[in-house]
N, C-alpha and C positions, 0 to 999 in steps of 0.2 A: 221321078218318085214313084214307087210302087203303089198301086191303087187299092189293093186288097191285102188282107192279112194272110199269112201263110196258111197252108193246109193244116188242119187240126192234127194231122198225123206227124207233124214235125217234131214235137217232143218225143214221141215214141221212136222215131228214126234216130234222133240224137242219143237217146238212152241205149238203143241197140248198139250204136257205135261205141258209147262209153263202156258198155259191158265188156267189150273186147280191148279197148285202147286206154282205159283209165290209167292215169299216172299213179305210180306208187309213191305215197307220201307218209312220213312217220306219224303224222297226226290223222291220217285218213283211214276210215274203214272202207275197204274196197267193195265193189258192187256184189261180188259173190258172197263175201262175209256178211254184208248187210242183208242180203236175201236169206241167209242162213240164220238171221236173228241177232247178229252181233250189233250192238248199238254204239254209236260214236260217243266218246267222252266229251261232254260240253266244255270242260276245262281245257282240254287239248285243242279243241276247235277254236275256242275263244283266244287262247294264247297264240295259235298259229295265225289267226286273222289279224291280231294286233301287230305281230311281227312282220307280216307280209305287206302292211300298209307302206307303200312307196319303197319297197325292198323286194329283191328277187327271191324266188324259191331256192336257188342255189346258195345264196348267202344265208338264208334263214335256217336251212336244215340243221346245221351244226349248232347254232344258237338254241334252237328249239330243243334238240336232244340234250344239250347241257342243262337247260332250264328244267325240263321234266325229270331228269335224273337227279338233280339237286333238290327240286321242289315238286314231288310227284302229284300233289293234290293242291287244290286252291287253299286249303287250310295251311299247308306247309308254306306256300308263297305268302299268305297273309301274315304269317308269323316271322317272316324273314326280315333281317335288318336292311334298312334302305340302302346303306352303302354296299352291301353284298349284291343286291339286285342291280344297282347301278353299275357295279363293277362287271358283272356278267354281261350286262347289256352293252358295255363299251364297245364301240366300233360298229354297232348296228344302226346308229344315227337316229335323228328325230327323237331326242331324248325325252320329250314330253310324254311319249308313249310309255316309257319305262315308269315314269312317275304315276301315270294313270293306271298302269298295270297293277301297281301296288294298291292304289286307292280302290280300284275295282275289286281286287281279291279280298280286301278287308271289308268292303261293303257287302260282298256276297256272304261272307262269314257273319257279319253283324246283322244284316237284314234278312238273310235267307238260310241261316243255319248251315252255311257251307255248301249249299246246293244251288247251282245256276237255275234261275226260274225258266220254266218252259212256257214263257209268255213274252210276246214281242214287246208290249208296252213296258213290262217290268225290266226287260233287258235294256231298253232305251233309257230307263231311269238310272242305270248304273254309271258311275264315272268312266269317262273315256270310251263309252260305247255309243256310236252314232248310228244313223240309219243303215249304212251298209253293213257294219259289223252285227247289228241286231238282226238284220235279214239273214246274214250268213249263218249265224249261230242258230236262229230259229229254224231255218230250212235244213242245214246240214246236221246239226246235233239233235233236233227234235222233229224233223221231217214235216214241218209246217210250210204251207204254200206261200212263202214270201220271196219275191223276186230280188235277186242280187244284181248290182250294177257296178262292177269295177271297170278298170280300163279295158280288160279283155272283152268283157261283155258289151261295153259301149262300141267297141270296134266291130264285133259280130253283128250287133243290131243295126249299126249305121250301114253296113254293107248289105245285110240281108234285105233291108228296105231301101237301099240306095238313097239314104238321107244325107243331104248336103249342108244343112245348117251347121255352122262351126260350133265346136265345144268352147266354152261350157254352156252356151245358150241352148244347145241341143239336148242337154241332160233330161229335162222333163219328158220330151218326146221319146227319147230312147228308153227311158224307164217305162213309159206306156207300152212300148213294144215288148219289153222284157216281162212285164206283168201279164200281158195277153198270152204269152207263150208258156208261162210257168204252169205246169200241170198239177192237179190235185193228187195224182199218184206219183210217188217217188220224187217229191220236190227237192229233197236233199241231194239225191244223185243227179237230178237234172241241173241243179245249181252248179255242181262241180263239173258236170259234163260241158256246160256252155263256157265255163271258165277254161277248161282244158282245151276246148275247140279253139278259143282265141289265142291260147298260149302256144299251141303246137301246130295248128294248121292255118287258122285265119290270122297269121302273124302280121306285124306292122308293115314289113316290107316283103315283097314277093310271096303273097299268100299261096298256099298249095291247093288251089281251087280244084285241081283234078282229082284229089282224094278226099274232098270235103263231103261229109254226109248230107250237107244242105246245099250241095252244088247246084242242083236243078232249080230250086225255088229262089236262089240268090239273085236279087235284082241288080246289084252292083256288078256281079260277074257277067250277067247278060249285057249290061251297059258298058262294060269295059272300064268301070270307074273304081273297082275294088282297091287298087293300090293307093289311091289318093284319099281314101276315107278311113277314119272320120276326119273331117276338116277341123282345123283348130284356129282360134283367133291368135294372131301373131303375138308373141310375148315381148314385153319391153326388155331392153338390155339390162342386165343386172349391174347395179353399182358396185364399185370396188371400195372396200374399207381397209384401213390400216390399224395395226396395234403393235404393242411391245409386250413380251412376256419375259419373266425373270426365272432362270433355272439355277438354283443354288443347292450345293451339296456340302454337308458338314464333314469334318475330318473323319468321323466314324462311318461315313457312307450314307447317312440319313439325308433324305431329300425334303426340301421345303415345298409343301403343297397346300392348297386351300380347297375347301368345298365351296363350289359356286352357289350363289343364291338360288333358292327353289324356283323362282320365277325367271323367265328369260331363257335365252339359248344356253344349252348345256346345263340347265338347272339341276342342282343336286349332284352334279358330277365332280370328281376330283379334277383339279387343273393347276396350272402354274399361276402364281400371282402376276398381275400385269395391268396394263392401261385399259381404258375403254377402247372400243373399236369405232373409229370415226371415218367419215368419207375421205377418199383419197385426195379430194380437192383441197382439204384442209392440211395444215402442217402435221407432220408425222407425230403421233402421240407417243410420249415417253412414259407418262405415268409416274407414280412414286414408287421407287424400289422398296421391297418389303423389309430391307435391312441395309444399313450402310456397309458397302463392300467395294472391292475393286472389280467392278463389273466390266466384262469384256464382250464386245459385240461380235457375234459370229458372222462370217462371210455367208452370203446367201440369205434366203428367207423362206418361211413356210407359206405355201399357198394352199388354200382350201376353199371349196365352194359350198355354201349353204343354199337353202331353197331360194332366198331372196337377194343374196349378194355374194360376191367373191371377197375373200379375206386374205390379206398379206400380213404376216407377222414377222417382226424383227425379234431376234433371239439374243438375250444377254445372259451370260453365265458368270458364276463366281464360286470360289471355294471359301468355306466359312470355318472359323475356329470352333472348337468343341463347345465353348461357352456362349456362342452367338445367340442373341435374343432378338427375334424378328418382331416387327410391328404388324405383320400380316402373315397369315398362314401358320401351319403346324409342321414340325419335323416328323417324317415317317421313316422308321427304321428300314434299312436297306433290305432286310429279310421280309418285311411286310409290304414293300413296294413292288407292285407288278406293273410294268408299262402297259400291259394289256388291259388294265383297269381304267386307263385314261381314254377319254373320247378321242376320236381319230385325229382331230386337229392338234390336240395336246400331245398325242403320241408322235406326231410328225415333228413337233418341236424337240421332243426328247431324242428321237432318232437323229435329227440334225446335230444335236449337241454331242452325240456319241460318234459321229462320223469323222 
């Protein structure tokens, strides 16, 4: 374990590196533009941070650009229909984020007249904004000295200090390191610099220590322990659950869909009617079909992994007469139905039905 804090020149060294190597992001104001007086848009920073939670930059770019093109301001987003927002979010995963995105946008309009507050405590009071997002928006959008601690920063701090306590128990200590290093000058650029360092150089495997601006003071590099840090508490195996979904198409091409309950997985998203999802050790759930029909079971099954479990879905399909009256769900005209509006697991079911 390193015995002393890094040299106070470390933030300046990292900022010099960032001025040359900053990644170009559609939501980011680069260091040269920021120095020229261009201010980041808090709306774009907030949206990008919500999207980036547990999702990669590569995946988020296109979603972000579609969102800001369709809803360029927080007022536009607040006025959007829930179904439209959920449809655009489909495939990005962790759908509670999309519900909170709408709640937060509407709270900003109602409580702050459509202007994100330049106050850390006020940001924390908004729906869906936790400590990390509040710190990121405070520092990046408003240049306030709040330390950010995402997975990239955790890795950088653990290696810089050669800290071996496993995550998540190590988080308070790693946050202490991050706070100590956050400078009062250019804290927004510094926050993005340390995240870029973790994403591009201090990578999970095979860190590029030879070109790291913090190579010399890095205690883990000196100890030869960098590739094994940060240590993590072993995860328990994920359980497997089973379910059945029913895909029905009417003679005119309309599809039978339902909007899932607001609470729970895939809340508020379009989906196929089906059974509950239960542990694989129990009998396979069939559920109640949404309408009496000649249901045919497809060969194969859909497999999808959520945060806490694996899911295996049996798919049943049917063709329905024009006058069909379901007990569950609503028919969507074939011209209004876009498979891309479905969450990933439901789109997998559709794709299997078309193969």
